[in-house]
FITI-522191 format. One record per residue (C-alpha): x, y, z; chain. Coordinates in nm, 4 decimals. Example, Ala and Ser with C-alpha at 12.3 -4.5 7.8 and 13.67 -1.06 7.14 Angstrom:
// residues 2
R       px       py       pz kette
R   1.2300  -0.4500   0.7800     A
R   1.3670  -0.1060   0.7140     A
//
This chain:
// residues 446
R       px       py       pz kette
R  -0.0096  -0.0048   0.0069     A
R   0.1206   0.3119  -0.1013     A
R   0.1923   0.6427   0.1471     A
R  -0.0406   0.9429   0.1002     A
R   0.1202   1.2137   0.2891     A
R   0.4342   1.0480   0.4130     A
R   0.7811   1.0324   0.2338     A
R   1.1146   0.9023   0.2630     A
R   1.1745   1.1583   0.5337     A
R   0.8654   1.2306   0.6931     A
R   0.5485   1.4747   0.5315     A
R   0.7371   1.7681   0.3229     A
R   0.5955   1.9949   0.0879     A
R   0.6388   2.3933   0.0014     A
R   0.5061   2.6082   0.3368     A
R   0.1477   2.7168   0.3279     A
R   0.0688   2.5195   0.0687     A
R  -0.1149   2.1413   0.0945     A
R   0.0373   1.9170   0.2554     A
R   0.2111   2.1394   0.4605     A
R  -0.0127   2.4169   0.6137     A
R  -0.1201   2.5136   0.9123     A
R  -0.4688   2.3803   0.8829     A
R  -0.2841   2.0040   0.7670     A
R  -0.0319   2.0361   1.0596     A
R  -0.3028   2.0358   1.3117     A
R  -0.5090   1.7644   1.1737     A
R  -0.1287   1.5438   1.1548     A
R  -0.0867   1.6153   1.5123     A
R  -0.4444   1.5290   1.6298     A
R  -0.4109   1.1732   1.3996     A
R  -0.0382   1.1162   1.5798     A
R  -0.1675   1.2131   1.9041     A
R  -0.4651   0.9534   1.8853     A
R  -0.2197   0.6677   1.7495     A
R  -0.0196   0.7215   2.0426     A
R  -0.2443   0.7465   2.3438     A
R  -0.3741   0.4752   2.3789     A
R  -0.4982   0.4995   2.7411     A
R  -0.5658   0.7734   2.9956     A
R  -0.2088   0.7938   3.1451     A
R   0.0288   1.0834   3.0573     A
R   0.1339   1.0911   2.7053     A
R   0.3875   1.3212   2.5891     A
R   0.5529   1.4531   2.2569     A
R   0.8533   1.6528   2.2600     A
R   0.9019   1.8927   1.9609     A
R   1.1519   2.0197   1.7746     A
R   1.1989   2.2309   1.5222     A
R   1.4721   2.4714   1.2561     A
R   1.5094   2.8398   1.2102     A
R   1.2642   2.8466   0.8561     A
R   0.9824   3.1316   0.9501     A
R   0.7263   2.8762   0.8713     A
R   0.8138   2.6162   1.1465     A
R   0.6819   2.8475   1.3847     A
R   0.3422   2.8295   1.2209     A
R   0.3703   2.4662   1.1786     A
R   0.4844   2.4364   1.5226     A
R   0.1354   2.5713   1.7103     A
R  -0.0600   2.3866   1.5054     A
R   0.0959   2.0622   1.5322     A
R   0.0965   2.1503   1.9060     A
R  -0.2986   2.2608   1.9018     A
R  -0.3539   1.9208   1.7406     A
R  -0.1984   1.6922   1.9958     A
R  -0.3358   1.8705   2.2389     A
R  -0.6729   1.8458   2.1225     A
R  -0.6224   1.4861   2.1441     A
R  -0.5300   1.4993   2.5070     A
R  -0.1155   1.4607   2.4730     A
R   0.0772   1.7441   2.6978     A
R   0.3651   1.8635   2.4861     A
R   0.7082   1.9968   2.5446     A
R   0.8211   2.2172   2.2298     A
R   1.2239   2.2431   2.2646     A
R   1.2807   2.5616   2.0065     A
R   1.5172   2.4948   1.7349     A
R   1.7160   2.1936   1.8088     A
R   1.9097   1.9646   1.5424     A
R   1.7289   1.6705   1.4405     A
R   1.9133   1.3953   1.6596     A
R   1.8570   1.6155   1.9452     A
R   1.4678   1.5238   1.9259     A
R   1.5618   1.1817   1.8930     A
R   1.7796   1.1775   2.1805     A
R   1.5262   1.3562   2.4178     A
R   1.2269   1.1472   2.2992     A
R   1.3897   0.8687   2.5014     A
R   1.5309   1.0407   2.7417     A
R   1.2177   1.2163   2.8611     A
R   1.0185   0.9356   2.8289     A
R   0.7700   1.0648   2.5452     A
R   0.5736   0.8526   2.3646     A
R   0.6517   1.0529   2.0292     A
R   0.8592   1.3316   1.9134     A
R   0.8818   1.5493   1.5880     A
R   1.1072   1.7652   1.4033     A
R   0.9704   2.0008   1.1801     A
R   1.2657   2.0962   0.9204     A
R   1.3053   2.0297   0.5693     A
R   1.6941   1.9448   0.6126     A
R   1.8681   2.0769   0.3291     A
R   1.5734   2.2346   0.1494     A
R   1.5355   2.5528   0.0817     A
R   1.3676   2.8229   0.3375     A
R   1.0218   2.7870   0.1312     A
R   1.0124   2.4160   0.1787     A
R   0.9432   2.2641   0.5289     A
R   0.8786   1.8837   0.6398     A
R   0.7640   1.6909   0.9804     A
R   0.9429   1.3592   1.0652     A
R   0.8295   1.1431   1.3862     A
R   1.0431   0.9004   1.6310     A
R   0.8691   0.6980   1.8241     A
R   0.9399   0.5900   2.1658     A
R   1.2791   0.4385   2.1378     A
R   1.3733   0.7143   1.9454     A
R   1.3789   0.6022   1.6232     A
R   1.1797   0.7217   1.2765     A
R   0.8481   0.5097   1.2818     A
R   0.7990   0.2572   1.0380     A
R   0.6329   0.2399   0.7285     A
R   0.3674   0.0500   0.8780     A
R   0.3289   0.3349   1.1978     A
R   0.3035   0.6186   0.9199     A
R   0.0484   0.4117   0.7399     A
R  -0.2110   0.4103   1.0327     A
R  -0.1671   0.7658   1.0659     A
R  -0.3109   0.8479   0.7392     A
R  -0.5462   0.6142   0.7913     A
R  -0.6440   0.8458   1.1278     A
R  -0.5784   1.1897   0.8904     A
R  -0.8745   1.0802   0.6914     A
R  -1.1144   0.9579   0.8890     A
R  -1.2813   1.0992   1.1988     A
R  -1.0219   1.1484   1.4902     A
R  -1.1458   1.1228   1.8711     A
R  -1.1050   1.4559   2.0501     A
R  -1.0571   1.4554   2.4121     A
R  -1.2999   1.5260   2.6378     A
R  -1.2735   1.9212   2.7343     A
R  -1.1193   1.8026   3.1237     A
R  -0.8402   1.5658   2.9094     A
R  -0.7108   1.8340   2.6611     A
R  -0.3225   1.8239   2.7015     A
R  -0.1264   2.0785   2.8466     A
R   0.1824   2.2174   2.7254     A
R   0.5280   2.3581   2.8789     A
R   0.8587   2.4559   2.7296     A
R   1.1686   2.3009   2.8052     A
R   1.4473   2.5309   2.8051     A
R   1.7851   2.3145   2.8559     A
R   1.6709   2.0742   2.6360     A
R   1.9163   2.2379   2.3878     A
R   2.1783   2.2374   2.6719     A
R   2.1126   1.8727   2.7321     A
R   2.2080   1.7649   2.4097     A
R   2.5360   1.9513   2.3502     A
R   2.6449   1.7832   2.7010     A
R   2.5385   1.4683   2.5618     A
R   2.7410   1.5362   2.1898     A
R   3.0602   1.6253   2.3800     A
R   3.0455   1.2629   2.5405     A
R   3.1345   1.1688   2.1509     A
R   3.4410   1.3138   2.1378     A
R   3.7296   1.0016   2.1857     A
R   4.0488   1.1909   2.2031     A
R   4.2232   1.2106   2.5400     A
R   4.3167   1.5449   2.4209     A
R   4.0608   1.8162   2.3794     A
R   4.1028   2.0767   2.0606     A
R   4.3767   2.3212   2.2069     A
R   4.5488   2.4822   1.8808     A
R   4.2941   2.3091   1.6973     A
R   4.1465   2.5686   1.3980     A
R   3.7918   2.4977   1.3084     A
R   3.5712   2.6255   1.0695     A
R   3.2182   2.5166   1.1610     A
R   2.9389   2.6432   0.8999     A
R   2.5863   2.5446   1.0662     A
R   2.3982   2.6237   0.7278     A
R   2.1717   2.9284   0.9222     A
R   1.9903   2.6486   1.0683     A
R   1.9053   2.4500   1.3526     A
R   2.2765   2.3963   1.4922     A
R   2.3582   2.7581   1.5131     A
R   2.4375   2.7833   1.8613     A
R   2.4996   2.4279   1.9400     A
R   2.7672   2.3310   1.7289     A
R   2.9886   2.6598   1.7878     A
R   2.9545   2.6311   2.1315     A
R   3.0314   2.2422   2.1852     A
R   3.3454   2.3100   1.9835     A
R   3.4438   2.5841   2.1593     A
R   3.4085   2.4168   2.5544     A
R   3.6079   2.1270   2.4010     A
R   3.9408   2.3706   2.3078     A
R   3.8805   2.4109   1.9730     A
R   3.9393   2.7904   1.8213     A
R   3.5962   2.8548   1.6357     A
R   3.5498   3.0072   1.3637     A
R   3.1630   3.0438   1.2988     A
R   2.9796   3.0597   0.9572     A
R   2.6110   3.0507   0.8912     A
R   2.5009   3.0913   1.2085     A
R   2.2696   3.4453   1.1810     A
R   1.9368   3.2752   1.0946     A
R   1.6825   3.5096   1.0130     A
R   1.3496   3.3069   0.8947     A
R   1.4346   3.2361   0.5505     A
R   1.8250   3.2460   0.4966     A
R   1.8572   2.8563   0.6286     A
R   2.0801   2.6967   0.3625     A
R   2.1506   2.9835   0.1854     A
R   2.4948   2.9671  -0.0215     A
R   2.6005   2.7871   0.3237     A
R   2.5821   2.4734   0.4890     A
R   2.6972   2.0970   0.3902     A
R   2.4378   2.1787   0.0318     A
R   2.7447   2.4619  -0.0818     A
R   3.0318   2.3770   0.1206     A
R   3.2173   2.5852  -0.1460     A
R   3.1622   2.9124   0.1417     A
R   3.3401   2.6940   0.4461     A
R   3.6305   2.5671   0.2113     A
R   3.7160   2.9083   0.1416     A
R   3.6817   3.0382   0.4569     A
R   3.9132   2.7487   0.5652     A
R   4.1635   2.8463   0.3203     A
R   4.1539   3.2026   0.4277     A
R   4.2227   3.1618   0.7984     A
R   4.4363   2.8775   0.7546     A
R   4.1937   2.6795   0.9690     A
R   4.2912   2.3088   1.0055     A
R   3.9080   2.1667   0.9417     A
R   3.6090   2.2782   0.7781     A
R   3.2902   2.0989   0.8963     A
R   2.9253   2.1735   0.7097     A
R   2.6177   2.0893   0.8671     A
R   2.2705   2.1298   0.6485     A
R   1.9387   2.2765   0.8350     A
R   1.8574   2.0436   1.0809     A
R   2.1883   1.9322   1.1332     A
R   2.1866   1.5576   1.0678     A
R   2.4317   1.5359   0.7441     A
R   2.7948   1.6225   0.7414     A
R   3.0554   1.7476   0.4963     A
R   3.4121   1.7824   0.5953     A
R   3.6381   2.0726   0.4561     A
R   4.0447   1.9507   0.4964     A
R   4.3260   2.2282   0.5024     A
R   4.3499   2.2544   0.1373     A
R   4.0050   2.3364   0.0804     A
R   3.8930   1.9753  -0.0513     A
R   3.5385   1.8771   0.0427     A
R   3.4967   1.5059   0.1493     A
R   3.1601   1.3752   0.1314     A
R   2.9938   1.1063   0.4141     A
R   3.1312   0.8134   0.1755     A
R   3.5204   0.9146   0.2753     A
R   3.3868   0.9311   0.6485     A
R   3.2162   0.6361   0.6243     A
R   3.4842   0.4725   0.5039     A
R   3.7322   0.6716   0.8092     A
R   3.4901   0.5349   1.0623     A
R   3.4531   0.1783   0.9199     A
R   3.8360   0.1406   0.9124     A
R   3.9226   0.2708   1.2351     A
R   3.6557   0.0667   1.4455     A
R   3.7449  -0.2209   1.2687     A
R   4.0616  -0.2118   1.3861     A
R   3.9677  -0.1209   1.7201     A
R   3.7316  -0.4151   1.6755     A
R   3.4194  -0.1437   1.7670     A
R   3.2618  -0.2016   1.4189     A
R   2.9877  -0.4548   1.4571     A
R   2.9886  -0.7382   1.2392     A
R   3.2819  -0.6030   1.0809     A
R   2.9580  -0.4354   0.8677     A
R   2.8921  -0.1063   0.7421     A
R   2.5615   0.0225   0.6132     A
R   2.4771   0.2296   0.3171     A
R   2.3253   0.3004   0.0370     A
R   2.3141   0.2325  -0.3177     A
R   2.4264   0.5915  -0.3931     A
R   2.7556   0.5314  -0.2611     A
R   3.1032   0.5195  -0.4514     A
R   3.1736   0.1912  -0.5600     A
R   3.5475   0.3205  -0.4538     A
R   3.4375   0.2768  -0.0817     A
R   3.3275  -0.0473  -0.1650     A
R   3.6707  -0.1427  -0.3153     A
R   3.8525  -0.0095  -0.0063     A
R   3.6191  -0.1942   0.2337     A
R   3.6535  -0.5371   0.0162     A
R   4.0343  -0.5296   0.0626     A
R   4.0118  -0.4746   0.4709     A
R   3.7757  -0.7520   0.4666     A
R   3.4714  -0.5477   0.6053     A
R   3.1648  -0.6233   0.4198     A
R   2.9549  -0.3342   0.2933     A
R   2.5281  -0.3625   0.2442     A
R   2.3730  -0.1499   0.0414     A
R   1.9610  -0.0294   0.1367     A
R   1.7763   0.2226  -0.0689     A
R   1.8040   0.5559  -0.0676     A
R   1.7066   0.7594   0.3000     A
R   1.8824   0.7445   0.6398     A
R   1.5819   0.5661   0.7619     A
R   1.5845   0.2683   0.5422     A
R   2.0302   0.2342   0.6538     A
R   1.9003   0.2398   1.0004     A
R   1.5897  -0.0117   0.9412     A
R   1.8880  -0.2244   0.8459     A
R   2.1612  -0.1865   1.1043     A
R   1.8162  -0.2570   1.3502     A
R   1.7748  -0.5256   1.1920     A
R   2.0924  -0.7067   1.1670     A
R   2.2957  -0.5337   1.4998     A
R   2.5237  -0.3250   1.2793     A
R   2.6542  -0.0041   1.3916     A
R   2.7620   0.2053   1.1744     A
R   2.5879   0.3215   0.8542     A
R   2.4781   0.5820   0.6312     A
R   2.4462   0.8143   0.3076     A
R   2.7306   0.9873   0.0837     A
R   2.5559   1.2679   0.1299     A
R   2.7053   1.3285   0.4565     A
R   2.4115   1.1433   0.7037     A
R   2.6205   0.9282   0.9402     A
R   2.4170   0.6580   1.1639     A
R   2.6321   0.5345   1.4888     A
R   2.3693   0.4074   1.6932     A
R   2.6332   0.3455   1.9760     A
R   2.5920   0.7420   2.0324     A
R   2.2819   0.8595   1.8357     A
R   1.9017   0.6523   1.6497     A
R   1.9731   0.8926   1.3291     A
R   2.2016   1.0802   1.1317     A
R   2.3770   1.3277   1.3460     A
R   2.6591   1.5781   1.2039     A
R   2.7737   1.7562   1.4733     A
R   2.8521   1.3742   1.6729     A
R   3.0215   1.2615   1.2929     A
R   3.2498   1.5783   1.3077     A
R   3.3663   1.5043   1.6277     A
R   3.4645   1.1713   1.5206     A
R   3.6301   1.3144   1.2443     A
R   3.8383   1.5434   1.5079     A
R   3.8848   1.2782   1.7757     A
R   4.0335   1.1166   1.4743     A
R   4.2649   1.3818   1.3886     A
R   4.3764   1.4426   1.7598     A
R   4.4424   1.0704   1.8068     A
R   4.6651   1.0019   1.4437     A
R   4.8369   1.3331   1.4848     A
R   4.7344   1.3281   1.1252     A
R   4.6161   1.6195   0.9056     A
R   4.2753   1.6673   0.8232     A
R   4.3751   1.6036   0.3901     A
R   4.5706   1.2354   0.5483     A
R   4.2172   1.1116   0.7041     A
R   3.9720   1.2726   0.4673     A
R   4.0918   1.1017   0.1253     A
R   4.0665   0.6836   0.2614     A
R   4.0018   0.5634  -0.0594     A
R   4.0089   0.6904  -0.4477     A
R   3.6526   0.7564  -0.5563     A
R   3.5350   0.5927  -0.8796     A
R   3.4257   0.8880  -1.1103     A
R   3.0649   0.9194  -1.0250     A
R   2.8124   1.2101  -1.1577     A
R   2.4701   1.3047  -1.0537     A
R   2.2474   1.5163  -1.2457     A
R   1.9271   1.6425  -1.0675     A
R   1.6407   1.7636  -1.3143     A
R   1.3252   1.9305  -1.1832     A
R   1.0093   1.8488  -1.3198     A
R   0.6385   2.0304  -1.2893     A
R   0.3544   1.9306  -1.0647     A
R   0.1561   1.6071  -1.1884     A
R   0.4949   1.5215  -1.4675     A
R   0.5832   1.1742  -1.4176     A
R   0.8883   1.1835  -1.6769     A
R   1.0237   0.8658  -1.6291     A
R   0.6944   0.6777  -1.7385     A
R   0.7858   0.8698  -2.0933     A
R   0.9360   0.6008  -2.3304     A
R   1.1730   0.8865  -2.4407     A
R   1.2806   0.8394  -2.0960     A
R   1.2964   0.4778  -2.0536     A
R   1.5051   0.4638  -2.4440     A
R   1.7932   0.6829  -2.2930     A
R   1.8237   0.4839  -1.9831     A
R   1.8134   0.1493  -2.1628     A
R   2.0530   0.2813  -2.4018     A
R   2.2936   0.4012  -2.1200     A
R   2.2912   0.0744  -1.9369     A
R   2.4107  -0.1175  -2.2761     A
R   2.6837   0.1543  -2.2982     A
R   2.7929   0.1352  -1.9507     A
R   2.7617  -0.2563  -1.9616     A
R   3.0305  -0.4283  -1.6797     A
R   3.2087  -0.0341  -1.6915     A
R   3.0002   0.1059  -1.4471     A
R   2.6490   0.1498  -1.3124     A
R   2.3492   0.4004  -1.3391     A
R   2.1037   0.4814  -1.0818     A
R   1.7781   0.6900  -1.1538     A
R   1.5493   0.7686  -0.8968     A
R   1.2871   1.0249  -0.8110     A
R   1.3648   1.2221  -0.4975     A
R   1.1808   1.1003  -0.1870     A
R   1.1797   1.4749  -0.0614     A
R   1.1611   1.7144  -0.3480     A
R   1.0161   1.7286  -0.7301     A
R   1.3725   1.5831  -0.8958     A
R   1.4910   1.2853  -1.0550     A
R   1.8042   1.1905  -0.9776     A
R   2.0054   1.0618  -1.2531     A
R   2.3331   0.9360  -1.1163     A
R   2.6189   0.7109  -1.2945     A
R   2.9580   0.5673  -1.1672     A
R   3.1951   0.4915  -1.4628     A
R   3.6034   0.5193  -1.5055     A
R   3.5986   0.6163  -1.8499     A
R   3.4688   0.9632  -1.7624     A
R   3.4052   1.1087  -2.1157     A
R   3.1674   0.8451  -2.1558     A
R   2.9819   0.8665  -1.8107     A
R   2.9015   1.2183  -1.8595     A
R   2.7812   1.1259  -2.2360     A
R   2.5433   0.8612  -2.0747     A
R   2.4444   1.0687  -1.7764     A
R   2.3480   1.4167  -1.9432     A
R   2.1971   1.2221  -2.2187     A
R   1.9193   1.0577  -1.9713     A
R   1.8635   1.4058  -1.8093     A
R   1.8316   1.5555  -2.1653     A
R   1.5586   1.3173  -2.2030     A
R   1.3917   1.3453  -1.8681     A
R   1.4197   1.7183  -1.9099     A
R   1.1965   1.6675  -2.2432     A
R   0.9464   1.4887  -2.0476     A
R   0.9507   1.7224  -1.7151     A
//
């Protein structure tokens, strides 16, 4: 059964446009409240948000929906997504909610849910909530309407927890770190944690105005931080996205290292210390073949999943793995957190720098990536370009041309109206020709 409202990472859309309206948020809150409130005992929901102006509107609507079904609501204010997962569990809440569209522009927004264990909801739970949205939601009696109480120390609790992930015996004294917070949810937490651990901190993207989240800064635009690393003579740069659940690294030379490189480093080091559960890393079909070759050479297994950190986590939980992630920078370390955490992943990298005494450029280039190319093609409302015969023919031709020399992955984004055309091949000229040919076909049908 397909989902009507939920995508690969919660409910998303353009702010003030269905389904991302205040009315829909209130109904979604009421449906989720009814789903989680099984009896007359106290039931709690914690709600975090990023810095988009629309997040404040959606927060109030969600609170009204939850309270209308008898849930007590604890708003956290602007906090990273992983903080919501952590606090849902530590505060014994029945459900946690993060209001964010992650790396998307300010005009988009989203709502994602965490269960009482701190993990994102299963597809089955989301389907049940969807059924409630479209039905008659039973409201609480007047005397049972929920209460609301703002939690002022939620961010501080997360910050103290994040510092425990720094494994170095020495602190970061003498290390100059550029931290780019994308004008998003970690704009307070990340610089403070790094400073408290002893670093000389150079801040970027820490002046949110409700509209500048991810605008020219953050993990999707690492060139700004790379330039700052060079101009400041910094040792390393850490780029987060709008809700701080992903990270991209910059070495001292201004070179960008993606999630694959960071996963490769952590997997290698954890395997060497006997920390890597079942000697296995979980990644998605998007991760570079170079990573797989590197791991195979060390007798480390790589398990691939569909795209989306929720599917990585599902695989990890099902089989007892403790490290996984995505090329985009979602790094999940279940020894610490229940979801991707850009700050904690960045701290793992800094721990390695301190422990080994090596520069960022030595640690951030774990393997030689196979040439990879990704083209994103936006399509219009109501369009289904992947169903067009011209696109199917272009894909079939591309697969034939790459044959055993590479691979293709063409898919619709689960968070934006985009078709992602990704290819890998040792022959870069052939790769470019194939990917651009398929992208052109998609544009023609979009």
